[in-house]
VOMAR-572919 format. One record per atom (N, C-alpha, C): x negated, z negated, y; residue in one letter. Coordinates in steps of 0.02 Angstrom, whole numbers, padded with zeros to 5 digits, always signed. Example, Ala and Ser with C-alpha at 12.3 -4.5 7.8 and 13.67 -1.06 7.14 Angstrom:
<sites>
-00660-00390-00284A-00615-00390-00225A-00660-00390-00165A-00642-00354-00112S-00684-00357-00053S-00645-00394+00002S
</sites>
This chain:
<sites>
-00162+00099-00742M-00145+00160-00737M-00179+00207-00714M-00169+00264-00747I-00217+00315-00723I-00179+00361-00686I-00206+00377-00613T-00186+00412-00569T-00219+00471-00566T-00186+00508-00496R-00208+00586-00489R-00280+00560-00462R-00281+00522-00426R-00354+00494-00378R-00399+00459-00425R-00359+00459-00492G-00423+00444-00527G-00470+00509-00559G-00447+00559-00558F-00459+00596-00596F-00508+00648-00537F-00450+00687-00499L-00458+00706-00451L-00416+00700-00386L-00436+00701-00328A-00407+00661-00277A-00364+00715-00264A-00312+00736-00287G-00262+00792-00253G-00275+00862-00301G-00295+00845-00372S-00316+00904-00397S-00258+00946-00406S-00197+00929-00424A-00123+00948-00430A-00070+00907-00406A-00095+00854-00354G-00063+00814-00314G-00025+00843-00273G-00019+00833-00209A+00021+00839-00163A-00012+00858-00097A+00040+00870-00052L+00017+00906+00009L+00046+00837+00046L+00039+00841+00121A+00083+00795+00150A+00095+00827+00211A+00129+00802+00250L+00156+00795+00330L+00143+00866+00366L+00158+00834+00442G+00153+00893+00485G+00164+00953+00498G+00215+00970+00501V+00210+01048+00540V+00180+01060+00578V+00163+01127+00586T+00109+01127+00641T+00149+01164+00691T+00215+01187+00705S+00268+01187+00771S+00286+01126+00788S+00270+01071+00748A+00301+01006+00767A+00243+00943+00806A+00174+00960+00756C+00123+00955+00776C+00063+00975+00823C+00089+01034+00855G+00045+01063+00893G-00007+01098+00866G-00025+01104+00811G-00091+01135+00757G-00135+01072+00761G-00202+01098+00737V-00246+01047+00732V-00318+01080+00779V-00324+01148+00812S-00375+01169+00824S-00394+01138+00891S-00458+01135+00892G-00484+01090+00965G-00458+01015+00964G-00435+00999+01024T-00393+00937+01017T-00343+00919+01039T-00313+00988+01006S-00229+00992+01036S-00197+00942+01006S-00155+00902+01053G-00130+00836+01032G-00166+00758+01054G-00224+00795+01071S-00283+00728+01090S-00273+00732+01172S-00255+00778+01198G-00263+00760+01295G-00334+00780+01301G-00379+00806+01254G-00445+00813+01281G-00483+00755+01300G-00521+00766+01332G-00543+00695+01388G-00604+00663+01334G-00606+00587+01362G-00660+00550+01337G-00615+00528+01276G-00667+00455+01262A-00649+00428+01210A-00588+00381+01196A-00559+00376+01250S-00476+00334+01242S-00443+00401+01215S-00452+00471+01211K-00405+00503+01189K-00434+00525+01100K-00483+00491+01073G-00503+00497+01010G-00530+00568+00984G-00580+00579+01024D-00612+00660+01027D-00694+00631+01021D-00711+00553+01037T-00783+00539+01034T-00778+00483+00994T-00849+00459+00981G-00852+00381+00957G-00847+00405+00870G-00861+00343+00839T-00859+00341+00762T-00790+00329+00736T-00789+00365+00649L-00717+00321+00657L-00735+00321+00565L-00743+00255+00547S-00725+00238+00485S-00674+00230+00448S-00671+00241+00385T-00621+00235+00313T-00646+00189+00260T-00577+00178+00234Q-00579+00142+00164Q-00522+00152+00126Q-00550+00156+00075G-00505+00177+00017G-00493+00257+00005G-00523+00295+00031F-00502+00372+00024F-00537+00411-00045F-00587+00355-00064G-00608+00386-00129G-00667+00433-00126G-00681+00464-00182K-00740+00527-00163K-00695+00582-00157K-00698+00634-00107P-00632+00695-00107P-00678+00743-00142P-00624+00792-00177D-00632+00851-00216D-00624+00897-00158D-00608+00969-00210D-00611+01011-00130D-00565+01016-00111D-00486+00980-00125V-00439+00977-00081V-00458+00947+00004V-00495+00885-00053G-00500+00829+00013G-00568+00854+00074G-00612+00895+00011Q-00658+00900+00073Q-00648+00955+00120Q-00618+01000+00115A-00572+01054+00163A-00543+01027+00206A-00490+00962+00185R-00475+00926+00244R-00512+00891+00301R-00561+00868+00261I-00614+00818+00305I-00633+00879+00350I-00653+00933+00325D-00690+00986+00376D-00668+01026+00428D-00580+00993+00420A-00538+01040+00457A-00544+00985+00507A-00543+00923+00507F-00566+00859+00549F-00619+00880+00604F-00691+00897+00556K-00752+00904+00575K-00758+00956+00626K-00702+01017+00631S-00694+01064+00669S-00654+01057+00729S-00601+01008+00703A-00552+00996+00758A-00582+00928+00808A-00635+00899+00789Y-00646+00837+00848Y-00751+00831+00821Y-00769+00882+00829P-00844+00883+00817P-00870+00829+00849P-00853+00797+00890K-00901+00731+00916K-00888+00675+00881K-00826+00666+00849V-00826+00609+00819V-00864+00597+00760V-00904+00535+00758G-00948+00522+00695G-00914+00495+00635G-00906+00515+00591L-00880+00493+00526L-00928+00458+00471L-00889+00398+00450K-00903+00361+00405K-00851+00359+00365K-00865+00390+00303I-00807+00381+00239I-00845+00342+00190I-00792+00301+00165N-00819+00244+00128N-00781+00265+00048N-00832+00307-00002E-00776+00334-00041E-00759+00280-00097E-00779+00236-00094G-00732+00212-00157G-00642+00191-00150G-00622+00162-00204D-00548+00155-00214D-00543+00107-00153D-00458+00105-00143F-00451+00028-00100F-00465-00033-00138F-00489-00075-00101D-00513-00127-00111D-00480-00192-00074D-00440-00228-00091P-00391-00270-00066P-00435-00330-00035P-00474-00353-00075Q-00500-00406-00041Q-00559-00397+00005Q-00590-00339-00003Q-00646-00330+00050Q-00607-00299+00092Q-00526-00282+00097F-00511-00251+00164F-00489-00319+00203F-00456-00357+00162L-00437-00416+00209L-00480-00449+00223L-00535-00442+00191S-00607-00506+00235S-00626-00458+00274S-00638-00388+00283A-00643-00351+00359A-00599-00360+00394A-00538-00361+00401V-00472-00394+00442V-00510-00459+00484V-00501-00496+00443A-00517-00559+00438A-00585-00590+00508A-00648-00538+00482S-00694-00558+00501S-00697-00518+00580S-00639-00477+00600G-00654-00448+00653G-00684-00365+00659G-00695-00352+00595N-00738-00282+00572N-00709-00241+00534N-00644-00214+00551P-00611-00181+00496P-00623-00120+00502P-00613-00068+00455P-00619-00008+00447P-00568+00037+00510P-00575+00087+00538D-00526+00136+00576D-00472+00158+00541D-00468+00163+00496L-00414+00193+00432L-00419+00144+00374L-00370+00141+00347V-00365+00110+00278V-00333+00180+00232V-00344+00183+00167Y-00291+00232+00139Y-00270+00186+00082Y-00187+00161+00075L-00163+00135+00040L-00123+00172-00010L-00094+00137-00067D-00031+00153-00096D+00029+00141-00062D+00099+00188-00042R+00126+00157+00008R+00170+00110-00034R+00172+00093-00088G+00210+00034-00098G+00186-00040-00065G+00103-00038-00050L+00072-00092-00028L+00081-00102+00045L+00123-00063+00067V+00124-00054+00149V+00159-00111+00158V+00215-00118+00148G+00251-00175+00169G+00213-00239+00173G+00187-00266+00125T+00143-00312+00091T+00085-00318+00165T+00047-00268+00184Y-00010-00283+00218Y+00018-00295+00307Y+00087-00253+00300A+00096-00258+00378A+00134-00341+00394A+00157-00368+00327A+00188-00428+00333A+00113-00471+00361A+00062-00459+00322K+00007-00504+00326K-00023-00491+00401K+00008-00441+00431G-00017-00420+00496G-00083-00396+00501G-00104-00352+00418A-00182-00335+00434A-00175-00248+00442A-00098-00230+00463I-00097-00155+00481I-00062-00170+00552I-00071-00103+00585Q-00036-00094+00634Q+00024-00055+00637Q+00087-00071+00678P+00133-00001+00667P+00107+00058+00703P+00127+00115+00697L+00094+00170+00729L+00142+00196+00780L+00206+00174+00800D+00273+00212+00838D+00220+00223+00912D+00188+00169+00925D+00160+00185+01001D+00106+00232+01009D+00092+00275+00947H+00024+00326+00954H+00056+00387+00930H+00121+00375+00891L+00147+00464+00853L+00155+00523+00911L+00199+00493+00964D+00192+00541+01020D+00132+00586+01046D+00082+00528+01089S+00023+00560+01101S-00016+00595+01057S+00002+00599+00980A-00034+00635+00936A-00002+00692+00908A+00048+00688+00944G+00120+00756+00912G+00117+00753+00859G+00120+00696+00836I+00155+00680+00749I+00219+00665+00758I+00267+00699+00689K+00352+00708+00721K+00366+00669+00648K+00398+00624+00657T+00403+00597+00586T+00461+00637+00572T+00499+00676+00589G+00575+00715+00582G+00531+00763+00521G+00459+00785+00511A+00441+00830+00468A+00420+00803+00400A+00425+00751+00394Y+00415+00697+00336Y+00468+00695+00281Y+00460+00700+00221R+00530+00683+00178R+00549+00621+00175R+00618+00618+00184P+00625+00532+00190P+00605+00507+00147P+00595+00505+00085A+00589+00455+00035A+00496+00441+00035A+00471+00488+00054A+00409+00472+00083A+00398+00427+00152A+00442+00444+00194L+00423+00394+00272L+00462+00334+00260L+00532+00336+00203H+00548+00262+00191H+00497+00215+00169H+00451+00240+00126E+00409+00189+00104E+00373+00167+00150E+00360+00186+00208V+00314+00154+00253V+00332+00140+00298V+00403+00136+00326T+00446+00124+00362T+00476+00041+00344T+00463-00003+00394I+00431-00096+00369I+00496-00112+00459I+00548-00136+00463D+00597-00165+00520D+00595-00106+00562D+00611-00049+00532G+00615-00001+00598G+00556+00017+00607G+00510-00003+00601K+00435+00032+00630K+00395+00060+00578K+00340+00104+00592V+00333+00166+00551V+00252+00128+00546V+00216+00119+00480Y+00159+00096+00467Y+00106+00121+00466Y+00120+00183+00414G+00092+00233+00393G+00112+00311+00383G+00056+00338+00383I+00076+00427+00382I+00060+00450+00308I+00125+00468+00280P+00110+00473+00187P+00066+00537+00186P+00031+00546+00121E-00006+00602+00100E+00037+00638+00055E-00003+00621-00011F+00015+00659-00074F+00080+00621-00082F+00126+00677-00134Y+00185+00651-00138Y+00204+00684-00209Y+00199+00627-00268D+00188+00638-00335D+00261+00619-00352D+00275+00666-00406T+00346+00640-00444T+00337+00645-00528T+00379+00638-00549R+00383+00626-00629R+00416+00677-00666R+00406+00714-00711N+00459+00752-00756N+00425+00741-00838N+00468+00754-00885I+00451+00765-00946I+00390+00810-00968I+00354+00799-01000L+00307+00849-01015L+00304+00828-01091L+00312+00900-01142M+00322+00903-01198M+00255+00959-01256M+00219+00946-01315N+00196+00978-01332N+00229+01015-01382N+00235+01077-01362G+00291+01126-01399G+00270+01125-01482G+00206+01135-01487E+00200+01145-01561E+00219+01082-01602E+00219+01045-01562A+00244+00963-01597A+00310+00963-01634A+00352+01004-01555L+00427+01011-01562L+00448+01054-01634L+00404+01098-01620Q+00428+01157-01678Q+00417+01114-01746Q+00342+01085-01744D+00333+01059-01808D+00395+00994-01822D+00437+00961-01808A+00476+00925-01820A+00546+00954-01792A+00546+01022-01801G+00631+01059-01811G+00658+01033-01727G+00643+01024-01668L+00654+00989-01607L+00660+01047-01552L+00698+01033-01504T+00673+01083-01443T+00691+01032-01390T+00678+01059-01333A+00653+01037-01290A+00718+00957-01264A+00785+01014-01277A+00832+00990-01258A+00837+00910-01286A+00807+00915-01348D+00824+00841-01400D+00779+00799-01374D+00754+00804-01317L+00712+00748-01286L+00735+00716-01231L+00776+00733-01198G+00829+00731-01135G+00837+00654-01135G+00845+00641-01077T+00863+00566-01055T+00934+00541-01041T+00965+00594-01053T+01036+00571-01029T+01061+00533-01100T+01053+00562-01176D+01102+00536-01209D+01048+00493-01260D+01042+00417-01227W+00972+00387-01252W+00982+00369-01319W+01029+00357-01369D+01042+00356-01448D+01005+00428-01471D+01012+00491-01434R+00993+00533-01450R+00926+00540-01462R+00899+00506-01399L+00831+00516-01381L+00789+00483-01421L+00813+00416-01441H+00793+00360-01489H+00777+00406-01573H+00835+00428-01583T+00844+00461-01661T+00780+00525-01645T+00770+00579-01594N+00729+00619-01608N+00660+00582-01592N+00643+00543-01549A+00570+00531-01561A+00541+00491-01613A+00577+00447-01655V+00566+00434-01723V+00552+00492-01770V+00603+00562-01760K+00560+00626-01776K+00505+00647-01773K+00490+00640-01701L+00427+00670-01698L+00384+00630-01711L+00384+00567-01710Y+00340+00502-01722Y+00300+00539-01794Y+00239+00519-01812K+00204+00534-01868K+00166+00461-01884K+00156+00452-01928A+00118+00373-01973A+00096+00385-02031A+00045+00355-02056G+00032+00342-02124G-00009+00300-02149G-00012+00275-02191G-00071+00221-02204G-00088+00157-02161G-00004+00162-02118G-00032+00099-02063G-00046+00130-02008G-00066+00196-02002K-00107+00207-01929K-00069+00266-01910K-00048+00252-01852I-00004+00316-01824I-00053+00375-01801I-00034+00433-01803S-00060+00494-01791S-00032+00558-01747S+00049+00513-01720R+00071+00562-01677R+00123+00516-01636R+00127+00503-01582I+00188+00464-01548I+00226+00518-01515I+00287+00516-01533G+00337+00559-01527G+00351+00553-01466G+00380+00493-01429F+00413+00495-01357F+00383+00430-01321F+00320+00439-01271D+00303+00395-01236D+00322+00354-01185D+00364+00310-01173P+00394+00308-01119P+00369+00271-01057P+00296+00266-01061K+00257+00248-01008K+00255+00194-00973K+00269+00128-01010L+00269+00063-00995L+00198+00038-00962L+00214-00007-00924P+00246-00007-00881P+00257+00023-00816P+00217+00048-00794E+00216+00096-00733E+00271+00134-00736E+00328+00137-00773F+00375+00210-00773F+00436+00143-00781F+00438+00089-00773L+00494+00055-00774L+00553+00072-00710L+00520+00071-00657P+00569+00105-00596P+00610+00169-00625P+00583+00221-00651L+00613+00281-00679L+00662+00263-00733L+00663+00218-00791W+00703+00199-00824W+00763+00163-00792W+00740+00117-00763A+00810+00076-00719A+00841+00111-00678A+00802+00164-00635K+00864+00226-00601K+00892+00239-00657K+00874+00281-00714A+00918+00305-00752A+00978+00277-00776A+00980+00212-00763N+01029+00171-00788N+01060+00135-00732N+01061+00176-00664G+01102+00145-00614G+01065+00088-00574G+01013+00058-00568A+00963+00011-00547A+00920+00022-00514A+00909+00008-00455D+00837-00010-00428D+00805-00069-00422D+00742-00087-00431L+00689-00128-00421L+00691-00169-00365L+00706-00148-00333V+00691-00187-00248V+00761-00155-00209V+00818-00193-00182N+00862-00196-00145N+00847-00156-00080N+00896-00134-00048A+00869-00104+00019A+00848-00132+00068A+00858-00185+00056D+00834-00243+00111D+00780-00267+00097D+00758-00240+00045G+00672-00261+00029G+00671-00320-00022G+00730-00353-00050S+00731-00410-00092S+00726-00377-00157S+00697-00422-00196P+00692-00383-00276P+00760-00404-00319P+00755-00361-00354N+00834-00339-00394N+00813-00338-00480N+00753-00375-00495L+00715-00363-00555L+00767-00396-00609L+00805-00441-00600A+00840-00451-00665A+00921-00446-00669A+00934-00388-00629D+00994-00356-00640D+00998-00329-00713D+01054-00345-00734P+01066-00328-00803P+01051-00248-00830P+01067-00214-00769R+01056-00130-00805R+00972-00131-00817R+00933-00170-00768V+00857-00157-00771V+00833-00181-00835V+00869-00240-00864I+00857-00276-00924I+00847-00226-00973I+00907-00182-00967E+00949-00153-01021E+00903-00077-01028E+00883-00064-00972A+00826-00011-00958A+00764-00030-00995A+00733-00095-00985L+00679-00117-01017L+00685-00108-01094L+00730-00147-01118T+00760-00172-01185T+00755-00082-01221T+00776-00045-01172Y+00795+00019-01231Y+00723+00059-01234Y+00685+00072-01171A+00607+00077-01170A+00558+00041-01236A+00572-00016-01228L+00529-00057-01263L+00558-00043-01354L+00626-00010-01358S+00634-00009-01417S+00599+00056-01456S+00583+00111-01402L+00555+00175-01436L+00471+00156-01440L+00452+00103-01409V+00389+00072-01430V+00403+00052-01502V+00441-00004-01523D+00436-00033-01567D+00458+00002-01632D+00475+00049-01603E+00499+00106-01682E+00444+00159-01682E+00389+00142-01654Q+00336+00198-01661Q+00283+00145-01680Q+00267+00097-01719G+00227+00061-01737G+00212-00011-01690G+00258+00000-01653G+00256-00100-01606G+00200-00079-01554G+00190-00122-01504W+00125-00113-01464W+00070-00113-01468W+00044-00141-01515S-00016-00168-01525S-00052-00101-01563S-00011-00074-01615R-00028-00013-01635R-00029+00054-01604R+00022+00051-01561F+00045+00112-01509F-00006+00112-01446F-00018+00063-01418K-00061+00050-01357K-00129+00067-01390K-00157+00038-01452A-00210+00051-01477A-00231+00121-01494A-00172+00146-01510F-00187+00238-01534F-00194+00274-01461F-00157+00260-01424R-00147+00295-01344R-00214+00290-01327R-00263+00231-01307D-00316+00217-01281D-00350+00285-01307D-00360+00299-01386T-00395+00337-01414T-00386+00411-01385T-00348+00436-01332W-00318+00508-01308W-00380+00522-01275W-00391+00574-01270D-00449+00615-01208D-00397+00641-01161D-00389+00599-01123L-00327+00647-01085L-00341+00705-01049L-00432+00691-01026F-00438+00756-00973F-00495+00798-01019F-00481+00807-01080G-00530+00840-01111G-00506+00904-01149G-00532+00948-01167S-00517+00990-01202S-00473+00938-01267S-00498+00916-01306G-00456+00884-01369G-00410+00839-01329G-00392+00842-01276N-00330+00819-01275N-00268+00782-01309N-00223+00726-01292E-00165+00722-01358E-00128+00775-01364E-00109+00827-01326F-00075+00876-01362F-00119+00948-01388F-00170+00946-01369K-00216+00984-01419K-00222+00947-01476K-00229+00882-01502K-00253+00874-01550K-00194+00841-01607K-00118+00856-01566D-00052+00839-01594D-00044+00761-01589D-00061+00713-01532Q-00056+00656-01548Q-00002+00627-01500Q+00025+00678-01472A+00089+00663-01425A+00141+00714-01425A+00187+00703-01436G+00259+00727-01431G+00271+00749-01362G+00291+00687-01317A+00324+00706-01259A+00321+00638-01210A+00308+00653-01148F+00308+00582-01116F+00304+00592-01042F+00364+00574-00998P+00348+00576-00924P+00266+00561-00887P+00271+00611-00845W+00196+00606-00803W+00196+00647-00735W+00161+00625-00705E+00163+00657-00629E+00131+00724-00629E+00152+00770-00589G+00131+00834-00577G+00054+00853-00597G+00000+00814-00566W-00067+00839-00566W-00073+00844-00630W-00046+00804-00683Y-00076+00811-00762Y-00058+00895-00780Y-00032+00927-00751V-00018+00982-00760V-00089+01037-00738V-00124+01019-00679N-00177+01052-00676N-00222+01030-00733N-00230+00963-00750V-00279+00946-00808V-00275+00980-00877V-00214+00997-00883L-00201+01019-00959L-00205+01108-00941L-00199+01140-00877V-00204+01206-00881V-00279+01218-00880V-00323+01171-00874Q-00395+01185-00852Q-00425+01156-00915Q-00398+01107-00960A-00440+01095-01029A-00416+01123-01086A-00351+01163-01083T-00331+01183-01133T-00274+01238-01119T-00305+01293-01069P-00258+01335-01063P-00224+01374-01105P-00223+01375-01171K-00168+01410-01215K-00123+01364-01239K-00103+01302-01219L-00061+01246-01235L-00001+01272-01227L+00033+01261-01278E+00120+01289-01274E+00152+01226-01249E+00154+01221-01182L+00177+01172-01152L+00260+01174-01156L+00289+01137-01152E+00348+01119-01137E+00376+01052-01078E+00429+01086-01038S+00438+01032-00977S+00499+01020-00975S+00516+00972-00958A+00596+00973-00925A+00602+00904-00853A+00677+00901-00829A+00679+00873-00792A+00698+00784-00827A+00695+00718-00800F+00711+00655-00821F+00769+00653-00791F+00814+00646-00832T+00884+00645-00819T+00922+00564-00805T+00961+00562-00769D+00993+00492-00783D+01063+00491-00843D+01096+00441-00857K+01141+00439-00917K+01206+00471-00890K+01195+00507-00847Q+01262+00557-00821Q+01238+00613-00824Q+01167+00628-00849G+01162+00712-00837G+01111+00740-00783G+01117+00687-00720K+01081+00695-00641K+01011+00703-00659K+00975+00755-00647P+00905+00747-00647P+00891+00678-00587P+00844+00648-00620I+00792+00591-00566I+00728+00607-00575I+00708+00581-00515S+00621+00592-00528S+00607+00512-00481S+00550+00493-00509F+00508+00433-00455F+00453+00465-00410F+00460+00462-00358S+00413+00465-00304S+00359+00410-00287S+00299+00434-00285N+00250+00366-00235N+00202+00422-00205N+00147+00375-00180G+00086+00415-00150G+00052+00357-00118G+00015+00411-00079S-00022+00356-00032S-00027+00369+00047S-00038+00332+00073A-00038+00345+00165A-00089+00309+00203A-00103+00354+00253W-00150+00313+00314W-00138+00279+00360W-00158+00226+00354C-00118+00167+00383C-00187+00146+00425C-00176+00105+00510L-00215+00095+00554L-00195+00002+00551L-00296-00004+00550P-00309-00084+00519P-00297-00138+00581P-00292-00185+00599K-00294-00232+00642K-00361-00236+00679K-00362-00212+00747G-00445-00217+00753G-00479-00160+00758G-00437-00111+00751A-00491-00049+00728A-00510-00032+00801A-00564-00020+00799K-00597-00009+00864K-00592+00065+00900K-00576+00112+00853N-00575+00178+00886N-00495+00220+00855N-00429+00172+00882P-00367+00194+00844P-00359+00266+00861P-00383+00287+00909A-00336+00357+00947A-00383+00403+00911A-00440+00405+00880A-00483+00436+00842A-00436+00438+00768A-00432+00372+00754A-00371+00382+00691A-00316+00406+00688A-00279+00395+00717V-00218+00440+00734V-00244+00519+00735V-00276+00523+00768N-00300+00594+00767N-00314+00624+00692N-00342+00584+00654W-00366+00601+00590W-00309+00595+00545W-00240+00560+00559M-00177+00579+00510M-00157+00631+00535M-00171+00663+00606K-00115+00711+00632K-00172+00773+00581K-00228+00771+00576V-00273+00819+00563V-00256+00843+00492V-00269+00787+00450M-00260+00777+00381M-00194+00799+00348M-00140+00791+00397T-00094+00796+00369T-00037+00861+00388T-00070+00891+00438A-00040+00961+00467A-00044+01026+00422A+00001+01037+00429T+00029+01098+00371T-00041+01157+00381T-00072+01176+00436E-00118+01208+00427E-00174+01189+00391E-00171+01128+00397T-00248+01109+00367T-00223+01112+00301T-00161+01076+00271W-00162+01083+00198W-00157+01164+00175W-00138+01223+00202L-00163+01286+00208L-00217+01290+00193L-00272+01262+00224K-00348+01285+00213K-00361+01228+00145K-00326+01187+00128A-00346+01160+00082A-00333+01191-00003A-00263+01207+00006A-00237+01255-00036A-00286+01339-00045A-00316+01359-00002G-00362+01398-00002G-00409+01385-00036G-00440+01324-00037A-00492+01290-00067A-00476+01290-00144A-00433+01260-00150R-00408+01254-00218R-00401+01318-00241R-00375+01370-00222E-00377+01429-00242E-00443+01473-00256E-00488+01451-00217A-00566+01462-00232A-00579+01449-00296A-00565+01377-00314T-00595+01328-00369T-00547+01382-00434T-00487+01389-00420V-00453+01423-00464V-00475+01487-00500V-00482+01531-00443E-00523+01602-00457E-00587+01580-00495E-00635+01555-00467K-00695+01540-00510K-00684+01527-00580K-00626+01485-00597N-00626+01455-00654N-00586+01492-00705N-00556+01556-00669K-00502+01591-00705K-00466+01568-00729K-00416+01517-00686S-00372+01471-00718S-00308+01500-00668S-00260+01458-00652I-00197+01461-00613I-00187+01403-00569I-00146+01427-00506F-00140+01369-00466F-00091+01336-00498F-00098+01268-00483T-00032+01249-00525T+00012+01195-00469T-00004+01210-00410G+00044+01192-00354G+00010+01117-00328G+00018+01122-00255L+00006+01051-00211L+00066+01030-00178L+00093+00958-00208W+00166+00937-00167W+00147+00890-00111W+00182+00899-00065T+00180+00862+00015T+00238+00826+00012T+00248+00774+00078G+00294+00759+00090G+00335+00784+00137G+00306+00858+00154N+00331+00913+00211N+00359+00981+00178N+00422+00974+00156P+00453+01046+00129P+00424+01095+00167P+00415+01123+00221A+00384+01166+00248A+00328+01170+00225A+00257+01140+00220A+00196+01152+00198A+00220+01162+00109A+00270+01133+00090D+00263+01152+00021D+00286+01215+00023D+00318+01255+00059A+00345+01322+00057A+00311+01379+00064A+00273+01341+00108Q+00217+01402+00136Q+00155+01396+00075Q+00131+01344+00042V+00091+01349-00009V+00103+01395-00054V+00183+01354-00077K+00192+01390-00155K+00193+01465-00139K+00214+01497-00058A+00218+01559-00049A+00172+01593-00061A+00122+01584-00028K+00068+01603-00044K+00010+01605-00108K+00017+01550-00157Y-00029+01535-00190Y+00001+01532-00285Y+00065+01490-00255V+00100+01498-00327V+00129+01558-00372V+00101+01590-00428K+00111+01660-00462K+00181+01643-00495K+00219+01684-00507P+00269+01689-00544P+00235+01716-00618P+00273+01667-00680G+00242+01680-00746G+00300+01658-00774G+00285+01676-00855Q+00336+01654-00905Q+00301+01597-00948Q+00244+01573-00940T+00210+01508-00980T+00230+01452-00982T+00227+01414-01035G+00245+01341-01018G+00216+01322-00958G+00162+01318-00926F+00128+01292-00873F+00170+01323-00814F+00191+01399-00793D+00224+01425-00758D+00301+01370-00734D+00328+01350-00794A+00384+01329-00790A+00382+01269-00770A+00326+01225-00792A+00319+01156-00776A+00304+01150-00690A+00260+01185-00674I+00244+01197-00610I+00315+01214-00570I+00353+01241-00578Q+00438+01257-00546Q+00465+01193-00560Q+00475+01153-00605N+00501+01084-00614N+00488+01033-00561N+00415+01042-00564Y+00396+00978-00525Y+00400+00989-00455Y+00391+01070-00426Y+00423+01096-00348Y+00502+01062-00355Y+00539+01071-00402A+00614+01061-00385A+00623+00981-00374A+00594+00931-00429S+00596+00883-00403S+00578+00837-00357S+00539+00872-00319N+00513+00858-00250N+00586+00837-00223N+00644+00886-00227E+00707+00874-00186E+00760+00814-00182E+00765+00805-00275Y+00781+00748-00279Y+00765+00686-00300Y+00698+00666-00312A+00658+00614-00310A+00670+00568-00263A+00681+00494-00306F+00688+00432-00262F+00622+00389-00263F+00602+00350-00212S+00545+00304-00211S+00579+00232-00198S+00534+00184-00219I+00560+00125-00214I+00571+00085-00138I+00623+00059-00128A+00636+00038-00055A+00573-00004-00022A+00541-00012+00026P+00489-00050+00048P+00513-00114+00051P+00458-00154+00050S+00462-00244+00051S+00398-00268+00089S+00425-00314+00109K+00366-00361+00154K+00331-00389+00094K+00370-00398+00007A+00329-00417-00032A+00331-00373-00094A+00298-00311-00053G+00298-00257-00095G+00262-00260-00144G+00202-00275-00122S+00137-00290-00197S+00156-00357-00247S+00185-00398-00216E+00216-00468-00255E+00269-00453-00302E+00300-00404-00293I+00366-00383-00319I+00333-00334-00358I+00295-00297-00353K+00270-00245-00410K+00224-00290-00446K+00195-00328-00451T+00149-00371-00477T+00188-00413-00532T+00260-00427-00516A+00283-00458-00548A+00336-00442-00608A+00339-00378-00566W+00371-00337-00643W+00344-00305-00680W+00274-00279-00665T+00225-00260-00700T+00196-00318-00746T+00187-00361-00732D+00170-00432-00776D+00214-00451-00834D+00290-00449-00801A+00326-00426-00857A+00348-00408-00904A+00354-00346-00899V+00339-00291-00937V+00285-00294-00996V+00237-00301-00954N+00177-00323-01017N+00205-00370-01059N+00221-00424-01016R+00216-00486-01095R+00287-00481-01113R+00346-00442-01113A+00390-00414-01161A+00347-00370-01205A+00315-00313-01190L+00269-00279-01241L+00241-00308-01288L+00188-00361-01263S+00142-00395-01308S+00183-00452-01350S+00258-00475-01334G+00286-00513-01372G+00309-00569-01352G+00276-00588-01286Q+00261-00647-01284Q+00336-00686-01238Q+00369-00649-01221Q+00435-00651-01192Q+00492-00598-01211Q+00561-00617-01226K+00612-00558-01218K+00609-00526-01155K+00629-00467-01164P+00640-00419-01096P+00696-00462-01047P+00744-00497-01066D+00782-00543-01016D+00764-00590-00993D+00708-00628-01033A+00687-00678-01009A+00626-00663-00958A+00574-00616-00970A+00532-00592-00948A+00547-00584-00869A+00619-00547-00859M+00630-00490-00795M+00665-00546-00770M+00691-00605-00785R+00713-00683-00764R+00645-00713-00720R+00600-00719-00757Q+00562-00752-00719Q+00525-00694-00669Q+00503-00652-00679A+00493-00592-00638A+00533-00618-00573A+00590-00610-00573Q+00640-00610-00517Q+00644-00665-00476Q+00605-00737-00519T+00605-00799-00477T+00544-00793-00445T+00484-00762-00473E+00420-00753-00442E+00431-00688-00380E+00450-00632-00389A+00456-00594-00338A+00508-00629-00276A+00563-00667-00302A+00614-00682-00234A+00572-00737-00195A+00533-00776-00228K+00478-00842-00205K+00462-00811-00138K+00405-00733-00170A+00368-00701-00125A+00412-00677-00084A+00459-00665-00079F+00508-00617-00029F+00527-00666+00023F+00542-00739-00001S+00582-00772+00046S+00525-00801+00080S+00450-00810+00063A+00391-00839+00088A+00380-00775+00164A+00384-00715+00171V+00373-00676+00211V+00432-00655+00267V+00509-00686+00228K+00562-00639+00264K+00559-00670+00335K
</sites>
């Protein structure tokens, strides 16, 4: 799956947390109590999983260095490596911080590889009430907070305006309320000849967006108690429908082979070359498109459930404290600074400088903190009438109603089970109902083992 961090770690992604009034700011050692190493303002601090920082990431690192100049940083620029992380914890030499997908937090909490943060939050001045409930919910296991959320990704439908015109369709014709109508119009938008696909009409984005299709049909993949719900008839129906879109557009083998040729991040991307009509995607992709193809006729719309209610699937990463971390106070101070409102404003300022240099537009930064969103949007997002401007507003709107997958102590195992099931159904190895029943059996076994 291509993620925002695979392109730019936050290039159009998401801000996070920590309202200045709640967190006490980040200047000096506010919230650390001053003093010695026990307060986290000296010593060294090592991270794992943060990746290579872009302008947004570097601005936040600089903010921490300014607030805690006596802390030496050791930032591992690689992505999160589960085996490397668990080996480091087992050997007693873990990093002080680990940067995880929020969907993995429950699994690593159950393994004892990360620690709850509840005893550290007050001393650091971090108020959980500043965070969006969906983001905080993902990192809360058995009533304990195991991570501080950062980016907040949501999904809307992005569309190629020229392709719609070519097929005699409008954005409303590709809405997800009426599945029969969407199926018919996706086929109208689809192009093929001589046994080769030349344009995918509507890409349902499987396997990664199964949670969105299931929610549109009234089901969650994970129950509120963290148990899997993968064999729910509504989940199977949603998967069966999404698969039908692929089957009507060449079948998975040809569909995927053609999609793999797309130049997603270049000036010859799938919209520019008329290779795609529409698909749901995260908001960071708007920044990619506006940089690569600023004159693109972009259309967008909210994803809706079958009753017409706008929905969106949210996720993102979180900072967690590994078991055995040598400098936990500094680690929590890092979480505070990296997610404070004033830090995100500095990061947005760095992004605006990049935007001005490239003579582009500010496409938004989205955070788990509504106050931070409001301030950045008010200061940097300019009004406009283009399709890009409308898409930016749609993603800001989706922050307010997006759902997240319920946290689970078997979160990683459950995700693996349903992802593998969708891939088996896509490749024709199993029918959707058999694939999801097998996934439920596998996930339930994993959940029972850690319950």
